[in-house]
C-alpha positions in Angstrom: 0.0 0.2 0.0 1.3 3.5 -1.2 3.2 5.2 2.1 1.6 8.8 0.9 -2.3 7.2 1.0 -1.3 5.6 4.7 -0.4 9.3 5.7 -3.3 11.1 4.4 -5.7 8.5 5.9 -4.1 8.9 9.7 -4.0 12.7 9.7 -7.8 12.5 8.6 -8.3 10.1 11.4 -6.4 12.2 13.9 -8.6 15.4 12.9 -11.8 13.8 12.9 -11.1 12.4 16.7 -10.0 16.0 17.7 -13.6 17.3 16.3 -15.5 14.9 17.8 -13.8 15.3 21.4 -14.3 19.4 21.3 -18.0 18.7 20.2 -18.7 16.4 23.3 -16.7 19.0 25.5 -19.4 21.5 24.5 -22.7 18.8 24.4 -21.6 17.9 27.9 -20.9 21.7 29.1 -24.3 22.6 27.9 -25.9 19.8 29.6 -24.7 20.6 33.1 -25.7 24.5 32.5 -28.1 25.3 35.4 -32.1 25.9 33.9 -33.3 29.4 34.4 -35.6 29.5 37.6 -39.3 30.8 37.6 -39.4 34.3 38.6 -42.2 34.9 41.4 -44.9 37.2 40.0 -47.4 39.3 42.2 -50.5 41.2 41.5 -50.8 44.4 42.8 -52.9 47.6 41.9 -51.6 50.2 39.8 -53.3 53.5 38.4 -55.1 53.0 34.8 -54.2 56.8 34.7 -52.5 59.9 36.3 -54.1 60.6 39.8 -54.2 64.2 40.9 -54.5 65.4 44.3 -57.9 65.9 45.7 -60.0 63.1 43.5 -61.6 59.9 45.1 -60.5 57.0 43.5 -63.2 55.1 41.5 -63.0 51.4 39.6 -62.4 53.0 36.5 -59.1 54.7 37.9 -57.1 51.3 38.9 -56.1 48.0 37.2 -54.2 44.8 38.3 -51.0 44.3 37.0 -48.3 41.7 37.6 -44.7 42.9 39.7 -42.1 40.2 40.3 -42.1 39.8 44.2 -38.9 41.1 44.3 -39.5 44.3 43.1 -42.8 44.6 44.8 -42.6 47.9 47.1 -44.0 48.0 50.3 -47.4 49.4 51.4 -48.7 48.1 48.0 -52.5 47.1 47.7 -53.3 43.4 46.3 -57.1 43.9 45.8 -58.4 46.7 43.8 -61.5 47.1 46.4 -59.0 48.4 49.2 -58.6 51.5 47.2 -62.0 52.3 46.2 -63.5 55.7 47.4 -60.2 56.8 48.9 -59.2 59.8 48.2 -55.5 60.8 46.5 -53.2 63.0 49.0 -50.4 62.7 46.6 -50.2 62.9 42.6 -50.3 59.2 41.5 -48.4 58.6 37.9 -50.3 55.9 35.1 -49.2 52.4 35.7 -47.8 53.5 39.3 -48.4 50.7 42.2 -50.8 53.1 44.7 -49.4 52.7 48.0 -51.0 53.4 51.4 -48.7 56.7 51.8 -50.5 58.1 48.6 -54.5 58.1 49.4 -56.1 58.7 52.5 -58.4 56.8 54.8 -61.9 55.9 53.2 -64.5 58.8 54.8 -61.9 61.4 55.4 -63.5 63.7 52.8 -62.9 65.5 49.7 -61.0 67.9 47.9 -58.6 69.8 50.0 -59.7 68.1 53.6 -57.3 64.8 53.3 -54.2 66.5 52.3 -54.6 68.7 55.7 -52.5 66.5 58.2 -54.0 66.2 61.7 -53.1 68.9 64.2 -52.8 71.3 61.4 -55.3 74.0 59.6 -56.3 75.3 56.4 -56.8 79.0 56.0 -57.7 81.2 53.0 -56.3 84.0 52.4 -58.0 86.8 49.7 -55.0 88.5 47.6 -55.0 90.5 44.2 -52.0 90.3 41.8 -49.4 92.1 43.8 -50.2 90.3 47.1 -50.1 87.1 45.6 -46.6 87.7 44.0 -47.6 88.5 41.0 -49.2 85.2 40.4 -46.4 83.1 40.9 -48.1 81.1 43.7 -47.8 77.3 43.1 -49.4 74.6 45.8 -46.1 73.1 47.3 -44.4 76.8 47.5 -43.3 78.2 50.6 -44.2 81.7 51.7 -44.1 84.4 54.1 -46.6 86.7 55.6 -46.4 90.4 56.2 -49.2 92.7 57.2 -49.3 96.5 57.2 -51.4 98.3 59.6 -51.3 100.8 62.6 -51.3 99.3 66.0 -53.6 100.7 68.7 -52.7 104.0 70.5 -50.1 104.7 67.6 -50.2 107.2 65.4 -48.0 105.6 62.8 -47.9 102.6 60.3 -46.1 99.9 61.1 -45.0 96.5 58.8 -44.2 93.4 60.4 -43.5 89.8 59.4 -46.1 87.2 61.3 -45.6 84.2 59.7 -42.5 82.8 58.1 -42.3 79.4 56.1 -45.6 78.7 55.3 -46.5 75.9 53.1 -49.1 76.8 50.5 -51.7 74.0 50.0 -53.3 75.5 46.9 -54.1 78.6 44.8 -57.6 79.1 44.0 -59.1 75.6 43.3 -56.6 73.7 42.5 -54.7 71.9 45.1 -51.5 71.1 42.6 -49.8 72.8 39.7 -50.4 72.0 36.1 -48.2 69.7 34.0 -46.5 72.7 32.5 -45.8 74.2 35.8 -47.4 77.2 34.7 -48.1 80.4 37.7 -51.7 79.9 38.8 -53.3 83.9 39.1 -56.2 83.4 41.6 -57.5 85.9 43.9 -57.3 82.8 46.9 -54.6 80.8 48.5 -55.2 78.4 51.1 -52.1 78.3 53.7 -51.4 75.2 55.7 -51.1 76.4 59.6 -51.1 75.5 63.1 -54.1 76.5 65.3 -52.5 79.5 67.0 -50.9 80.6 63.3 -54.4 80.2 62.1 -55.3 83.3 64.5 -52.6 85.4 64.1 -53.5 85.0 60.0 -57.3 85.7 60.6 -56.5 88.5 62.7 -53.8 90.0 60.1 -56.2 89.9 57.3 -59.1 91.9 59.3 -57.0 94.5 60.7 -54.2 95.3 58.2 -53.4 94.7 55.0 -51.6 91.0 53.7 -48.6 90.4 51.5 -47.1 87.1 50.7 -43.8 86.9 50.1 -42.1 83.8 47.9 -38.9 81.8 49.7 -36.9 79.0 48.4 -38.5 76.0 49.5 -34.8 74.7 50.8 -34.7 77.8 53.2 -36.0 76.5 56.6 -34.3 79.5 58.6 -37.0 81.4 60.7 -35.3 85.1 60.4 -36.5 87.7 63.7 -37.1 91.0 61.8 -38.1 94.2 64.3 -40.7 95.7 61.3 -40.6 99.1 59.7 -42.4 102.2 60.5 -43.7 104.7 57.8 -41.3 107.0 59.2 -38.3 105.3 58.9 -39.1 104.3 55.0 -39.1 108.4 54.5 -36.4 109.0 56.9 -38.6 111.2 58.9 -36.4 112.7 62.1 -38.6 112.7 64.9 -38.2 116.1 67.3 -36.0 115.7 70.5 -37.5 114.3 73.3 -37.9 117.4 76.1 -36.8 116.5 79.7 -39.0 115.2 82.2 -39.0 118.5 84.5 -39.7 120.5 80.9 -42.9 117.8 80.3 -43.8 118.5 83.9 -46.4 121.1 84.0 -45.9 124.8 85.3 -47.7 126.3 88.4 -49.9 129.4 87.5 -48.8 132.8 89.1 -51.3 133.6 91.7 -52.8 137.1 90.9 -51.2 140.3 92.6 -52.8 141.9 95.2 -54.2 145.4 94.0 -52.0 148.7 95.2 -53.7 151.2 97.6 -53.5 153.4 95.4 -55.5 151.7 93.0 -57.8 150.5 95.3 -58.8 154.4 96.5 -58.8 155.5 93.1 -61.6 153.1 92.3 -63.8 154.2 95.4 -65.0 157.7 94.2 -64.4 160.8 96.7 -67.7 162.6 98.3 -68.9 165.4 97.6 -68.0 168.5 99.5 -70.2 171.7 101.0 -68.7 174.7 102.4 -71.1 176.1 105.3 -70.4 179.5 107.2 -72.2 180.2 110.3 -71.4 183.7 111.5 -67.5 184.2 111.5 -67.0 180.2 111.1 -66.5 178.6 107.9 -66.5 174.7 107.4 -66.4 172.1 104.8 -69.0 169.0 105.2 -69.1 166.0 103.1 -72.4 164.9 101.7 -73.3 161.0 102.2 -70.5 161.0 105.3 -71.9 160.9 108.7 -69.7 163.3 111.0 -68.0 161.7 114.1 -67.9 162.4 117.3 -64.5 163.0 119.1 -65.2 159.6 121.1 -65.3 158.2 117.9 -69.2 157.6 117.5 -71.3 158.5 114.7 -73.5 161.3 114.8 -77.1 160.5 113.9 
């Protein structure tokens, strides 16, 4: 047999054995690979559409969706009946799971009432374009409240800051900004305050003029301001205060006693008559009784 032929056959067999070994290793490795595990899915209640603050959830507003059990957030609902007739207190996006902290208890009210935390109050303040920061007041913003008026027993007008870092609950009938974030020009702004702050705000609105001052929501500081008087605004100098001795009432001078000459001049002089009796001449006063030498008046 030809040696060249044997060499070719031997090389072909060797090459076939190598390919068969590699293929065997690949098949064996694939057989030993772990099979994918089955993912555990859970049904949760999600929003069927965008749910704004203040609305009450109806059956058409929610749906059930399957979510991996490892990705289910805490506080979700698994049955749609659990969220029916519950007001929304925080905006919910479409297909977002509805959580316990986003809705209020059933029967807690509609509109703005469920948004008010326990122990707090909502006070509506009537404003105009200037008072409402030219309309740039949106729900969720923070404002300071200034009041301008004239305190009792004072002649000067004063402006002072009565409340600081107050949360705006709503502007008009809207309790959340629109999708574009546009300003809401409204004559009424509702503020979230404590009962004590509600008394201050009501008194300020009745006795003075209210001004809202917009502030950064991240600024939580409270500044102590002394207030400003109208005289300070126009740089009017006050007259110097008089000393206590000068302000004390001065005693009125007593009238001086009239002089003797004045009294004598005020009394009219009696009339005189000259009487001649023989060789004697005398002067008698009319209306004046003559006085005897002993001091007695003659009849």
